[in-house]
C-alpha positions, 0 to 999 in steps of 0.5 A, spaced: 447 489 460 453 485 464 458 489 460 456 496 463 456 493 470 460 497 475 466 494 478 466 492 485 472 495 489 478 490 490 475 486 484 480 483 479 479 488 473 484 484 469 485 477 468 493 474 467 492 474 460 490 481 459 495 483 464 500 480 459 498 484 453 498 490 457 505 490 458 505 488 466 510 484 470 508 477 468 503 471 468 502 472 476 499 479 476 492 482 478 490 489 477 485 491 483 482 497 486 485 498 493 482 503 498 486 509 500 485 515 504 486 522 500 489 525 506 496 523 509 500 526 515 506 524 511 508 530 507 514 532 502 516 539 501 520 540 494 526 544 496 526 547 488 520 551 489 517 549 496 511 546 494 508 540 498 506 533 496 503 528 500 506 521 501 502 516 498 506 510 501 513 510 505 518 505 506 525 506 509 528 506 502 524 510 498 517 514 498 511 515 493 509 522 492 502 523 490 501 529 484 494 533 485 496 537 478 498 534 471 503 539 470 507 537 477 509 531 472 514 536 469 518 537 476 520 530 476 524 527 470 526 520 471 533 520 474 532 527 477 535 528 484 530 532 489 532 535 495 527 537 500 524 536 507 520 530 509 515 531 515 514 524 519 510 524 525 510 532 526 517 532 525 521 535 519 527 532 516 532 534 510 533 528 505 535 527 498 532 522 493 532 520 486 526 519 481 525 512 479 518 512 476 512 515 474 505 511 474 499 515 474 499 520 479 504 517 483 512 519 483 516 513 486 523 516 489 529 512 492 532 515 498 540 517 497 542 521 503 538 522 509 540 524 516 541 518 522 535 521 526 530 520 520 533 513 519 531 512 526 525 515 526 523 511 520 525 504 523 520 506 529 514 509 525 514 503 520 515 497 525 510 492 523 508 492 531 507 500 531 503 500 524 498 494 527 496 499 533 495 504 528 490 501 524 483 503 524 476 501 522 473 505 516 466 506 515 462 500 513 460 500 505 467 503 503 469 496 501 463 491 499 462 485 503 468 486 507 472 490 513 477 495 511 482 497 516 487 503 514 494 504 517 499 509 516 504 509 510 500 506 505 498 500 510 491 497 509 488 491 511 482 488 508 478 482 511 472 478 508 468 475 514 464 469 513 457 467 516 459 465 522 464 471 524 470 468 522 474 469 516 474 467 509 480 472 506 484 477 508 489 482 504 495 486 507 498 491 504 505 493 507 507 500 506 504 500 499 510 496 497 508 489 499 502 484 500 500 478 503 493 475 501 490 469 505 484 465 503 481 459 507 480 455 500 487 457 497 492 458 503 497 464 502 501 468 497 505 474 497 508 479 492 509 486 490 505 492 489 506 497 484 502 503 482 497 502 476 498 507 470 491 510 471 490 516 475 486 514 482 479 515 482 477 520 488 471 520 492 471 526 498 476 523 503 477 516 499 480 515 493 481 508 489 488 506 487 489 502 481 494 497 483 498 491 480 499 485 485 505 481 482 505 474 486 512 471 488 513 464 485 512 462 492 510 465 499 516 468 502 516 467 509 519 474 511 513 477 508 508 473 512 512 474 518 511 481 517 504 481 516 503 476 522 506 481 527 502 487 524 495 483 525 496 480 532 498 487 534 491 490 531 485 491 534 481 486 530 477 480 533 480 475 537 477 469 533 481 472 527 487 473 530 487 465 532 485 463 525 491 468 522 496 466 526 495 459 524 494 461 517 500 465 515 505 459 516 508 456 511 507 448 511 513 444 513 
């Protein structure tokens, strides 16, 4: 029966009308399952009890911690100020952060205080050109009909090749917070990424994260330029770079 057909990773699993009914952000909203790696080199040690949490995504203003156990939610009441140590690039930095939201098994935190050394490290660590150079192709078959490139700090690229070796579609997720999508038929759109309220589905070292893609009213040039820098710095086919270099431009 069609209703029992398993959903393909990255397909839209809620239409905009259903998204509205479920209390999402607005009519230009889709929920998708996005592939992520379960293991992360970026980690946060909570000062309260010394417990270690993986960082699902990281930006210069905040981070999302991934909860492995349901009881850990009690450690992160909304509005609470956290003290702890962030491990980035094998270096540990003290910082303070405030809990802003909890969605599924992710805790969204905004940085309050951090050392100047950490600010500098994050600026370099999260630079789009550097992120592009860290993208690595993941095993084929992980995402149906597409090629998945995994980067650090919640950065992912999923590309759908055409029959001639070119591209028909690409989705770029930057730092787990913003997205840029380009298709041959519809051009570009940009927007925001928010974790869904469901828990991730874990399969070995892979996990499928239910995330909301909230589309901007019109494509934002800043996000397009960031995605363009990332992709042109990545080890992807040169033909793709030529196509994307022309595609990720707003019409005059």
